[in-house]
C-alpha angles and dihedrals in degrees: 000000000000100000141080128248114239108252136169116230091217091065120102121246090258091049091051090050090049093049092047088051089053095051089043089058091049089056090046092052088059096042107036111350131258137226111264095226091052092050094047092047091050092046091051090054089047089054090053089057095039105032096158113092092210092052090048090052091048094050092044091051090052090050093047092048090054101038107023089232119124113214094190092060091050095050092043091053091047092052092047096051106065097169101039117099098191125056115202123170 
């Protein structure tokens, strides 16, 4: 990984950790696969930190530009697959 996660300097240390965990699970979904419940729980926490849809899109676009991974696709797939426990892109 030779890129930076998008973060906001106004976030607390715990919020930064939680956002980094979210983006880390997005990476993992592409590389190895993740448990759906872990991903959804992390996404829900991310949405507490970034409640604005426009800010979420902006941060996700920065992440996608740097990493090539698309958070929206991962979350969409997780929401569509009710009975699957593992999300793999």
